[in-house]
FIKOLZA-1660 file (N, C-alpha, C; in steps of 0.1 Angstrom, whole numbers, plus 5000, padded with zeros to 4 digits):
% residues 221
   i   px   py   pz ch aa at
   1 7649 4327 6149  A  X  N
   1 7653 4327 6135  A  X CA
   1 7668 4325 6133  A  X  C
   2 7676 4331 6142  A  X  N
   2 7690 4330 6141  A  X CA
   2 7694 4315 6144  A  X  C
   3 7687 4309 6154  A  X  N
   3 7690 4295 6157  A  X CA
   3 7686 4286 6146  A  X  C
   4 7675 4289 6139  A  X  N
   4 7671 4280 6127  A  X CA
   4 7682 4282 6116  A  X  C
   5 7686 4294 6114  A  X  N
   5 7696 4296 6103  A  X CA
   5 7709 4289 6107  A  X  C
   6 7713 4289 6120  A  X  N
   6 7725 4282 6124  A  X CA
   6 7723 4267 6122  A  X  C
   7 7711 4262 6126  A  X  N
   7 7709 4247 6124  A  X CA
   7 7710 4243 6109  A  X  C
   8 7704 4252 6101  A  X  N
   8 7704 4249 6086  A  X CA
   8 7718 4249 6081  A  X  C
   9 7726 4258 6086  A  X  N
   9 7740 4259 6082  A  X CA
   9 7748 4247 6086  A  X  C
  10 7745 4242 6099  A  X  N
  10 7752 4230 6103  A  X CA
  10 7748 4218 6095  A  X  C
  11 7735 4217 6092  A  X  N
  11 7730 4206 6083  A  X CA
  11 7737 4207 6069  A  X  C
  12 7737 4219 6064  A  X  N
  12 7743 4221 6051  A  X CA
  12 7758 4217 6051  A  X  C
  13 7765 4221 6061  A  X  N
  13 7780 4217 6061  A  X CA
  13 7782 4202 6064  A  X  C
  14 7773 4196 6071  A  X  N
  14 7775 4182 6075  A  X CA
  14 7768 4172 6065  A  X  C
  15 7762 4177 6054  A  X  N
  15 7755 4168 6045  A  X CA
  15 7765 4159 6038  A  X  C
  16 7762 4146 6036  A  X  N
  16 7771 4137 6030  A  X CA
  16 7773 4139 6015  A  X  C
  17 7765 4147 6009  A  X  N
  17 7767 4149 5995  A  X CA
  17 7771 4164 5993  A  X  C
  18 7778 4166 5982  A  X  N
  18 7783 4180 5980  A  X CA
  18 7772 4190 5977  A  X  C
  19 7773 4201 5983  A  X  N
  19 7763 4212 5981  A  X CA
  19 7769 4225 5979  A  X  C
  20 7765 4233 5970  A  X  N
  20 7769 4246 5967  A  X CA
  20 7758 4255 5965  A  X  C
  21 7759 4268 5969  A  X  N
  21 7749 4278 5966  A  X CA
  21 7756 4288 5956  A  X  C
  22 7750 4290 5945  A  X  N
  22 7755 4299 5935  A  X CA
  22 7745 4310 5932  A  X  C
  23 7751 4322 5928  A  X  N
  23 7742 4333 5924  A  X CA
  23 7739 4331 5909  A  X  C
  24 7732 4341 5904  A  X  N
  24 7728 4340 5890  A  X CA
  24 7739 4342 5880  A  X  C
  25 7751 4346 5885  A  X  N
  25 7763 4347 5877  A  X CA
  25 7772 4335 5878  A  X  C
  26 7766 4324 5885  A  X  N
  26 7773 4312 5886  A  X CA
  26 7786 4313 5896  A  X  C
  27 7786 4323 5904  A  X  N
  27 7796 4325 5914  A  X CA
  27 7792 4317 5927  A  X  C
  28 7802 4310 5932  A  X  N
  28 7799 4301 5944  A  X CA
  28 7799 4310 5956  A  X  C
  29 7788 4310 5963  A  X  N
  29 7786 4318 5975  A  X CA
  29 7788 4310 5988  A  X  C
  30 7785 4297 5987  A  X  N
  30 7787 4288 5998  A  X CA
  30 7789 4274 5993  A  X  C
  31 7798 4267 6000  A  X  N
  31 7800 4253 5996  A  X CA
  31 7803 4245 6009  A  X  C
  32 7798 4232 6010  A  X  N
  32 7800 4224 6022  A  X CA
  32 7812 4216 6021  A  X  C
  33 7815 4209 6032  A  X  N
  33 7827 4201 6033  A  X CA
  33 7828 4190 6022  A  X  C
  34 7816 4184 6019  A  X  N
  34 7816 4173 6010  A  X CA
  34 7821 4177 5996  A  X  C
  35 7818 4190 5992  A  X  N
  35 7822 4195 5979  A  X CA
  35 7838 4194 5978  A  X  C
  36 7844 4199 5989  A  X  N
  36 7859 4199 5989  A  X CA
  36 7865 4185 5989  A  X  C
  37 7858 4176 5996  A  X  N
  37 7862 4162 5996  A  X CA
  37 7861 4156 5982  A  X  C
  38 7850 4159 5975  A  X  N
  38 7849 4154 5961  A  X CA
  38 7859 4160 5952  A  X  C
  39 7862 4173 5954  A  X  N
  39 7872 4180 5946  A  X CA
  39 7886 4176 5949  A  X  C
  40 7888 4169 5961  A  X  N
  40 7901 4165 5965  A  X CA
  40 7910 4176 5969  A  X  C
  41 7905 4186 5976  A  X  N
  41 7913 4198 5980  A  X CA
  41 7909 4203 5993  A  X  C
  42 7917 4212 5998  A  X  N
  42 7914 4219 6011  A  X CA
  42 7903 4230 6009  A  X  C
  43 7897 4234 6019  A  X  N
  43 7887 4244 6019  A  X CA
  43 7893 4257 6014  A  X  C
  44 7886 4264 6005  A  X  N
  44 7891 4277 6000  A  X CA
  44 7883 4288 6006  A  X  C
  45 7889 4299 6007  A  X  N
  45 7882 4311 6012  A  X CA
  45 7872 4317 6003  A  X  C
  46 7859 4317 6007  A  X  N
  46 7849 4322 5998  A  X CA
  46 7845 4336 6001  A  X  C
  47 7854 4343 6008  A  X  N
  47 7851 4357 6011  A  X CA
  47 7849 4365 5998  A  X  C
  48 7857 4361 5988  A  X  N
  48 7854 4366 5975  A  X CA
  48 7848 4355 5967  A  X  C
  49 7839 4359 5958  A  X  N
  49 7831 4349 5950  A  X CA
  49 7841 4341 5942  A  X  C
  50 7839 4328 5942  A  X  N
  50 7847 4318 5935  A  X CA
  50 7839 4312 5923  A  X  C
  51 7845 4307 5913  A  X  N
  51 7839 4300 5903  A  X CA
  51 7840 4285 5905  A  X  C
  52 7832 4277 5897  A  X  N
  52 7833 4263 5898  A  X CA
  52 7847 4258 5896  A  X  C
  53 7854 4263 5886  A  X  N
  53 7867 4259 5883  A  X CA
  53 7877 4261 5894  A  X  C
  54 7875 4271 5902  A  X  N
  54 7884 4274 5914  A  X CA
  54 7882 4263 5925  A  X  C
  55 7869 4259 5926  A  X  N
  55 7866 4249 5936  A  X CA
  55 7872 4235 5932  A  X  C
  56 7870 4232 5919  A  X  N
  56 7874 4219 5914  A  X CA
  56 7888 4219 5907  A  X  C
  57 7895 4230 5908  A  X  N
  57 7908 4231 5902  A  X CA
  57 7908 4227 5887  A  X  C
  58 7899 4233 5880  A  X  N
  58 7898 4230 5866  A  X CA
  58 7911 4232 5859  A  X  C
  59 7916 4222 5851  A  X  N
  59 7930 4224 5845  A  X CA
  59 7930 4235 5834  A  X  C
  60 7918 4239 5830  A  X  N
  60 7917 4249 5819  A  X CA
  60 7914 4263 5824  A  X  C
  61 7913 4265 5838  A  X  N
  61 7909 4278 5843  A  X CA
  61 7919 4289 5840  A  X  C
  62 7932 4285 5839  A  X  N
  62 7942 4295 5836  A  X CA
  62 7941 4300 5822  A  X  C
  63 7934 4293 5813  A  X  N
  63 7932 4297 5799  A  X CA
  63 7920 4306 5797  A  X  C
  64 7912 4307 5808  A  X  N
  64 7900 4315 5807  A  X CA
  64 7903 4329 5811  A  X  C
  65 7904 4338 5801  A  X  N
  65 7908 4352 5804  A  X CA
  65 7897 4359 5811  A  X  C
  66 7885 4355 5809  A  X  N
  66 7874 4362 5816  A  X CA
  66 7870 4354 5828  A  X  C
  67 7877 4344 5832  A  X  N
  67 7873 4336 5843  A  X CA
  67 7866 4323 5839  A  X  C
  68 7865 4314 5849  A  X  N
  68 7858 4301 5847  A  X CA
  68 7844 4303 5841  A  X  C
  69 7842 4296 5830  A  X  N
  69 7829 4297 5824  A  X CA
  69 7828 4306 5812  A  X  C
  70 7840 4312 5808  A  X  N
  70 7840 4322 5797  A  X CA
  70 7850 4319 5786  A  X  C
  71 7853 4306 5784  A  X  N
  71 7862 4303 5774  A  X CA
  71 7856 4291 5765  A  X  C
  72 7862 4289 5754  A  X  N
  72 7858 4278 5745  A  X CA
  72 7859 4264 5753  A  X  C
  73 7869 4263 5761  A  X  N
  73 7871 4251 5769  A  X CA
  73 7859 4248 5778  A  X  C
  74 7853 4258 5783  A  X  N
  74 7842 4257 5793  A  X CA
  74 7830 4250 5786  A  X  C
  75 7829 4252 5773  A  X  N
  75 7818 4246 5766  A  X CA
  75 7818 4231 5766  A  X  C
  76 7829 4225 5769  A  X  N
  76 7830 4210 5770  A  X CA
  76 7830 4205 5785  A  X  C
  77 7830 4215 5794  A  X  N
  77 7830 4211 5808  A  X CA
  77 7816 4207 5813  A  X  C
  78 7814 4195 5817  A  X  N
  78 7801 4190 5821  A  X CA
  78 7795 4198 5832  A  X  C
  79 7802 4201 5843  A  X  N
  79 7797 4208 5854  A  X CA
  79 7793 4222 5849  A  X  C
  80 7801 4229 5841  A  X  N
  80 7798 4242 5837  A  X CA
  80 7785 4242 5828  A  X  C
  81 7784 4232 5820  A  X  N
  81 7772 4231 5811  A  X CA
  81 7759 4231 5820  A  X  C
  82 7760 4222 5830  A  X  N
  82 7748 4221 5838  A  X CA
  82 7745 4233 5846  A  X  C
  83 7756 4239 5852  A  X  N
  83 7754 4252 5860  A  X CA
  83 7749 4263 5851  A  X  C
  84 7754 4264 5839  A  X  N
  84 7749 4274 5830  A  X CA
  84 7734 4272 5827  A  X  C
  85 7731 4260 5824  A  X  N
  85 7717 4257 5821  A  X CA
  85 7708 4260 5833  A  X  C
  86 7712 4257 5845  A  X  N
  86 7704 4259 5857  A  X CA
  86 7703 4274 5859  A  X  C
  87 7714 4282 5858  A  X  N
  87 7713 4296 5860  A  X CA
  87 7705 4304 5849  A  X  C
  88 7707 4300 5837  A  X  N
  88 7700 4307 5826  A  X CA
  88 7685 4304 5826  A  X  C
  89 7681 4292 5829  A  X  N
  89 7667 4288 5828  A  X CA
  89 7660 4288 5842  A  X  C
  90 7668 4289 5852  A  X  N
  90 7662 4289 5866  A  X CA
  90 7653 4277 5868  A  X  C
  91 7658 4265 5865  A  X  N
  91 7650 4253 5865  A  X CA
  91 7657 4242 5873  A  X  C
  92 7649 4232 5876  A  X  N
  92 7655 4220 5883  A  X CA
  92 7663 4212 5873  A  X  C
  93 7675 4207 5877  A  X  N
  93 7683 4197 5870  A  X CA
  93 7683 4184 5878  A  X  C
  94 7678 4173 5871  A  X  N
  94 7677 4161 5879  A  X CA
  94 7687 4150 5873  A  X  C
  95 7695 4145 5882  A  X  N
  95 7704 4133 5880  A  X CA
  95 7711 4134 5867  A  X  C
  96 7719 4144 5865  A  X  N
  96 7728 4145 5853  A  X CA
  96 7741 4139 5857  A  X  C
  97 7745 4128 5850  A  X  N
  97 7758 4121 5853  A  X CA
  97 7769 4127 5843  A  X  C
  98 7780 4131 5849  A  X  N
  98 7791 4136 5841  A  X CA
  98 7804 4130 5846  A  X  C
  99 7814 4130 5836  A  X  N
  99 7827 4125 5840  A  X CA
  99 7836 4138 5842  A  X  C
 100 7844 4138 5853  A  X  N
 100 7851 4150 5856  A  X CA
 100 7865 4146 5860  A  X  C
 101 7875 4155 5859  A  X  N
 101 7888 4153 5863  A  X CA
 101 7892 4161 5875  A  X  C
 102 7896 4154 5886  A  X  N
 102 7900 4161 5898  A  X CA
 102 7914 4156 5903  A  X  C
 103 7919 4164 5912  A  X  N
 103 7932 4160 5918  A  X CA
 103 7930 4150 5930  A  X  C
 104 7937 4139 5929  A  X  N
 104 7937 4129 5940  A  X CA
 104 7952 4125 5943  A  X  C
 105 7957 4129 5954  A  X  N
 105 7971 4126 5958  A  X CA
 105 7980 4132 5948  A  X  C
 106 7977 4145 5944  A  X  N
 106 7985 4153 5935  A  X CA
 106 7985 4147 5920  A  X  C
 107 7976 4138 5918  A  X  N
 107 7974 4133 5904  A  X CA
 107 7960 4135 5899  A  X  C
 108 7959 4138 5886  A  X  N
 108 7946 4139 5881  A  X CA
 108 7939 4126 5879  A  X  C
 109 7927 4125 5883  A  X  N
 109 7919 4112 5882  A  X CA
 109 7905 4115 5877  A  X  C
 110 7900 4106 5868  A  X  N
 110 7887 4107 5863  A  X CA
 110 7877 4102 5873  A  X  C
 111 7867 4110 5876  A  X  N
 111 7856 4105 5885  A  X CA
 111 7843 4108 5879  A  X  C
 112 7832 4101 5884  A  X  N
 112 7819 4104 5879  A  X CA
 112 7811 4111 5890  A  X  C
 113 7804 4122 5885  A  X  N
 113 7796 4130 5894  A  X CA
 113 7781 4130 5890  A  X  C
 114 7772 4129 5899  A  X  N
 114 7758 4131 5896  A  X CA
 114 7753 4144 5901  A  X  C
 115 7748 4153 5892  A  X  N
 115 7745 4167 5896  A  X CA
 115 7730 4169 5895  A  X  C
 116 7726 4176 5906  A  X  N
 116 7712 4181 5906  A  X CA
 116 7712 4196 5910  A  X  C
 117 7702 4203 5906  A  X  N
 117 7702 4217 5909  A  X CA
 117 7687 4221 5912  A  X  C
 118 7686 4230 5922  A  X  N
 118 7673 4235 5926  A  X CA
 118 7673 4251 5927  A  X  C
 119 7664 4258 5920  A  X  N
 119 7664 4272 5921  A  X CA
 119 7658 4276 5935  A  X  C
 120 7665 4285 5942  A  X  N
 120 7661 4289 5955  A  X CA
 120 7661 4305 5956  A  X  C
 121 7655 4310 5966  A  X  N
 121 7656 4324 5969  A  X CA
 121 7664 4326 5982  A  X  C
 122 7675 4334 5982  A  X  N
 122 7683 4337 5994  A  X CA
 122 7686 4352 5994  A  X  C
 123 7683 4357 6006  A  X  N
 123 7684 4372 6007  A  X CA
 123 7676 4379 5997  A  X  C
 124 7664 4374 5994  A  X  N
 124 7655 4380 5985  A  X CA
 124 7660 4381 5970  A  X  C
 125 7671 4372 5968  A  X  N
 125 7676 4372 5954  A  X CA
 125 7676 4357 5949  A  X  C
 126 7675 4355 5936  A  X  N
 126 7675 4341 5931  A  X CA
 126 7689 4335 5931  A  X  C
 127 7689 4323 5936  A  X  N
 127 7702 4316 5937  A  X CA
 127 7699 4301 5932  A  X  C
 128 7710 4294 5930  A  X  N
 128 7709 4280 5926  A  X CA
 128 7716 4271 5937  A  X  C
 129 7708 4261 5942  A  X  N
 129 7714 4251 5950  A  X CA
 129 7719 4240 5942  A  X  C
 130 7732 4237 5941  A  X  N
 130 7737 4226 5933  A  X CA
 130 7741 4215 5943  A  X  C
 131 7736 4203 5940  A  X  N
 131 7739 4191 5948  A  X CA
 131 7747 4181 5939  A  X  C
 132 7759 4178 5944  A  X  N
 132 7768 4169 5936  A  X CA
 132 7772 4157 5945  A  X  C
 133 7770 4145 5939  A  X  N
 133 7773 4133 5945  A  X CA
 133 7784 4125 5937  A  X  C
 134 7794 4120 5944  A  X  N
 134 7804 4112 5937  A  X CA
 134 7799 4098 5935  A  X  C
 135 7796 4094 5923  A  X  N
 135 7791 4081 5920  A  X CA
 135 7801 4072 5912  A  X  C
 136 7814 4075 5915  A  X  N
 136 7824 4068 5908  A  X CA
 136 7824 4053 5911  A  X  C
 137 7822 4050 5924  A  X  N
 137 7821 4036 5928  A  X CA
 137 7809 4029 5921  A  X  C
 138 7798 4036 5920  A  X  N
 138 7786 4030 5914  A  X CA
 138 7789 4028 5899  A  X  C
 139 7795 4037 5892  A  X  N
 139 7798 4036 5878  A  X CA
 139 7808 4024 5876  A  X  C
 140 7818 4023 5885  A  X  N
 140 7827 4012 5883  A  X CA
 140 7820 3998 5885  A  X  C
 141 7811 3998 5895  A  X  N
 141 7803 3986 5897  A  X CA
 141 7795 3983 5885  A  X  C
 142 7789 3993 5879  A  X  N
 142 7781 3991 5867  A  X CA
 142 7789 3986 5855  A  X  C
 143 7801 3991 5854  A  X  N
 143 7810 3986 5844  A  X CA
 143 7814 3972 5846  A  X  C
 144 7817 3968 5859  A  X  N
 144 7820 3954 5862  A  X CA
 144 7808 3945 5859  A  X  C
 145 7796 3950 5863  A  X  N
 145 7784 3942 5860  A  X CA
 145 7782 3940 5845  A  X  C
 146 7785 3951 5837  A  X  N
 146 7784 3950 5823  A  X CA
 146 7794 3940 5817  A  X  C
 147 7807 3941 5822  A  X  N
 147 7817 3931 5817  A  X CA
 147 7813 3917 5821  A  X  C
 148 7807 3915 5833  A  X  N
 148 7803 3902 5838  A  X CA
 148 7792 3897 5829  A  X  C
 149 7782 3906 5825  A  X  N
 149 7771 3902 5816  A  X CA
 149 7776 3897 5803  A  X  C
 150 7786 3905 5797  A  X  N
 150 7792 3901 5784  A  X CA
 150 7798 3888 5785  A  X  C
 151 7806 3886 5796  A  X  N
 151 7813 3873 5798  A  X CA
 151 7802 3861 5800  A  X  C
 152 7792 3864 5807  A  X  N
 152 7781 3854 5809  A  X CA
 152 7774 3851 5796  A  X  C
 153 7772 3861 5788  A  X  N
 153 7766 3859 5775  A  X CA
 153 7775 3850 5766  A  X  C
 154 7788 3853 5766  A  X  N
 154 7797 3845 5759  A  X CA
 154 7798 3831 5763  A  X  C
 155 7797 3829 5776  A  X  N
 155 7797 3815 5782  A  X CA
 155 7785 3808 5778  A  X  C
 156 7773 3815 5778  A  X  N
 156 7760 3809 5775  A  X CA
 156 7760 3805 5760  A  X  C
 157 7766 3813 5751  A  X  N
 157 7767 3810 5737  A  X CA
 157 7776 3797 5735  A  X  C
 158 7787 3796 5743  A  X  N
 158 7795 3784 5742  A  X CA
 158 7788 3772 5747  A  X  C
 159 7780 3774 5758  A  X  N
 159 7772 3762 5763  A  X CA
 159 7762 3758 5753  A  X  C
 160 7755 3768 5746  A  X  N
 160 7745 3764 5736  A  X CA
 160 7752 3757 5725  A  X  C
 161 7764 3761 5720  A  X  N
 161 7771 3754 5709  A  X CA
 161 7774 3740 5714  A  X  C
 162 7779 3739 5726  A  X  N
 162 7783 3725 5731  A  X CA
 162 7771 3716 5732  A  X  C
 163 7759 3722 5736  A  X  N
 163 7747 3715 5737  A  X CA
 163 7742 3710 5723  A  X  C
 164 7743 3719 5714  A  X  N
 164 7739 3715 5700  A  X CA
 164 7748 3704 5695  A  X  C
 165 7761 3705 5698  A  X  N
 165 7771 3695 5693  A  X CA
 165 7767 3682 5700  A  X  C
 166 7764 3682 5713  A  X  N
 166 7760 3669 5719  A  X CA
 166 7748 3663 5713  A  X  C
 167 7738 3672 5710  A  X  N
 167 7725 3667 5704  A  X CA
 167 7728 3661 5691  A  X  C
 168 7737 3667 5683  A  X  N
 168 7740 3661 5670  A  X CA
 168 7747 3648 5672  A  X  C
 169 7756 3647 5681  A  X  N
 169 7763 3634 5684  A  X CA
 169 7753 3624 5688  A  X  C
 170 7744 3627 5697  A  X  N
 170 7734 3618 5701  A  X CA
 170 7725 3613 5689  A  X  C
 171 7721 3623 5681  A  X  N
 171 7714 3619 5669  A  X CA
 171 7721 3609 5660  A  X  C
 172 7734 3612 5658  A  X  N
 172 7742 3603 5649  A  X CA
 172 7744 3589 5656  A  X  C
 173 7745 3590 5669  A  X  N
 173 7747 3577 5676  A  X CA
 173 7734 3569 5675  A  X  C
 174 7722 3576 5676  A  X  N
 174 7709 3569 5674  A  X CA
 174 7708 3563 5660  A  X  C
 175 7712 3571 5650  A  X  N
 175 7711 3566 5636  A  X CA
 175 7720 3554 5635  A  X  C
 176 7732 3554 5641  A  X  N
 176 7741 3543 5640  A  X CA
 176 7735 3530 5646  A  X  C
 177 7728 3532 5658  A  X  N
 177 7722 3520 5665  A  X CA
 177 7711 3515 5656  A  X  C
 178 7703 3524 5650  A  X  N
 178 7692 3520 5642  A  X CA
 178 7697 3512 5630  A  X  C
 179 7707 3517 5623  A  X  N
 179 7713 3510 5612  A  X CA
 179 7718 3496 5616  A  X  C
 180 7725 3496 5627  A  X  N
 180 7730 3483 5632  A  X CA
 180 7719 3473 5634  A  X  C
 181 7707 3478 5640  A  X  N
 181 7696 3469 5642  A  X CA
 181 7690 3464 5630  A  X  C
 182 7688 3473 5620  A  X  N
 182 7683 3469 5607  A  X CA
 182 7692 3459 5600  A  X  C
 183 7705 3461 5600  A  X  N
 183 7714 3452 5594  A  X CA
 183 7713 3438 5601  A  X  C
 184 7712 3438 5614  A  X  N
 184 7710 3426 5622  A  X CA
 184 7698 3418 5618  A  X  C
 185 7687 3425 5616  A  X  N
 185 7674 3419 5612  A  X CA
 185 7675 3413 5598  A  X  C
 186 7683 3420 5589  A  X  N
 186 7684 3415 5576  A  X CA
 186 7694 3403 5575  A  X  C
 187 7704 3404 5583  A  X  N
 187 7714 3393 5583  A  X CA
 187 7709 3380 5589  A  X  C
 188 7699 3381 5598  A  X  N
 188 7694 3368 5604  A  X CA
 188 7687 3359 5594  A  X  C
 189 7678 3363 5586  A  X  N
 189 7672 3354 5576  A  X CA
 189 7682 3350 5565  A  X  C
 190 7691 3359 5561  A  X  N
 190 7701 3356 5551  A  X CA
 190 7710 3345 5557  A  X  C
 191 7713 3346 5569  A  X  N
 191 7722 3336 5575  A  X CA
 191 7716 3323 5576  A  X  C
 192 7702 3323 5579  A  X  N
 192 7695 3310 5579  A  X CA
 192 7695 3303 5565  A  X  C
 193 7692 3311 5555  A  X  N
 193 7692 3306 5541  A  X CA
 193 7706 3301 5537  A  X  C
 194 7716 3309 5540  A  X  N
 194 7729 3305 5536  A  X CA
 194 7734 3292 5543  A  X  C
 195 7730 3291 5556  A  X  N
 195 7735 3279 5563  A  X CA
 195 7728 3266 5559  A  X  C
 196 7717 3267 5552  A  X  N
 196 7709 3255 5547  A  X CA
 196 7711 3252 5533  A  X  C
 197 7720 3259 5526  A  X  N
 197 7723 3256 5512  A  X CA
 197 7728 3242 5510  A  X  C
 198 7738 3239 5518  A  X  N
 198 7745 3225 5517  A  X CA
 198 7734 3214 5519  A  X  C
 199 7726 3216 5529  A  X  N
 199 7715 3205 5531  A  X CA
 199 7706 3204 5519  A  X  C
 200 7702 3216 5514  A  X  N
 200 7693 3216 5502  A  X CA
 200 7700 3209 5490  A  X  C
 201 7713 3212 5488  A  X  N
 201 7720 3206 5477  A  X CA
 201 7720 3190 5478  A  X  C
 202 7722 3186 5491  A  X  N
 202 7722 3171 5493  A  X CA
 202 7708 3165 5490  A  X  C
 203 7697 3172 5494  A  X  N
 203 7684 3167 5491  A  X CA
 203 7681 3167 5476  A  X  C
 204 7686 3178 5469  A  X  N
 204 7684 3178 5455  A  X CA
 204 7691 3167 5448  A  X  C
 205 7704 3165 5452  A  X  N
 205 7712 3154 5446  A  X CA
 205 7705 3140 5448  A  X  C
 206 7700 3138 5460  A  X  N
 206 7693 3125 5463  A  X CA
 206 7680 3124 5454  A  X  C
 207 7673 3135 5453  A  X  N
 207 7661 3135 5446  A  X CA
 207 7663 3132 5431  A  X  C
 208 7674 3138 5426  A  X  N
 208 7678 3137 5412  A  X CA
 208 7682 3122 5409  A  X  C
 209 7689 3116 5419  A  X  N
 209 7694 3102 5417  A  X CA
 209 7682 3093 5417  A  X  C
 210 7672 3096 5426  A  X  N
 210 7660 3088 5426  A  X CA
 210 7652 3089 5413  A  X  C
 211 7651 3101 5407  A  X  N
 211 7645 3103 5394  A  X CA
 211 7652 3095 5383  A  X  C
 212 7665 3095 5383  A  X  N
 212 7673 3088 5373  A  X CA
 212 7670 3073 5374  A  X  C
 213 7670 3068 5386  A  X  N
 213 7667 3053 5388  A  X CA
 213 7653 3050 5383  A  X  C
 214 7643 3059 5386  A  X  N
 214 7630 3056 5382  A  X CA
 214 7629 3056 5366  A  X  C
 215 7636 3065 5360  A  X  N
 215 7637 3065 5345  A  X CA
 215 7642 3052 5339  A  X  C
 216 7653 3047 5345  A  X  N
 216 7659 3034 5341  A  X CA
 216 7650 3023 5342  A  X  C
 217 7643 3023 5353  A  X  N
 217 7633 3012 5356  A  X CA
 217 7622 3012 5346  A  X  C
 218 7617 3023 5341  A  X  N
 218 7606 3024 5332  A  X CA
 218 7611 3018 5318  A  X  C
 219 7624 3021 5315  A  X  N
 219 7629 3016 5302  A  X CA
 219 7629 3001 5302  A  X  C
 220 7633 2995 5313  A  X  N
 220 7634 2980 5314  A  X CA
 220 7620 2974 5313  A  X  C
 221 7610 2980 5317  A  X  N
 221 7596 2975 5316  A  X CA
 221 7591 2977 5302  A  X  C
% end
């Protein structure tokens, strides 16, 4: 039994995601290495019960007279809201994404955390196992993909407009070619008629002269 507990403790500490065990008062009883890595700080002594704000260096914890989780500021804290819900209702919390502020190289930086919780029994008392994963890289990738999709949609709209413009140009060019063809077909017979007017005038003149001669001949008879 002792060996199994030791193995479980090793697995707990070496887990790649952040894990904490909290009692029903939301006091942290145990936290693994990944939690401190996410929080961007050194391991703290948990000999005395700590609150979430102590682990994550909540910027408002000094304003909490009753401790982390007991001030108006805590009502806006994403982690505190989830922890309170898990402790009060003793239920599973699945994949709740929250934005949180932590210290990175002595500077506060916004990160995204995915929080899950599982009610467990430890030492015959109800506790909450809280699992926290840093999904900041995933969120940034999603934002980049979102921006890329917006850019692609904009490019697609521009391409559609250009395509419609080309189609209109092609239609106008087709109408121009059709008009030119019709004009050509009309001009061909007109050109033929106009080119033979002079010849027709000559024939009419000769025919009129012949008729005049015929009229003179009849008078003499």
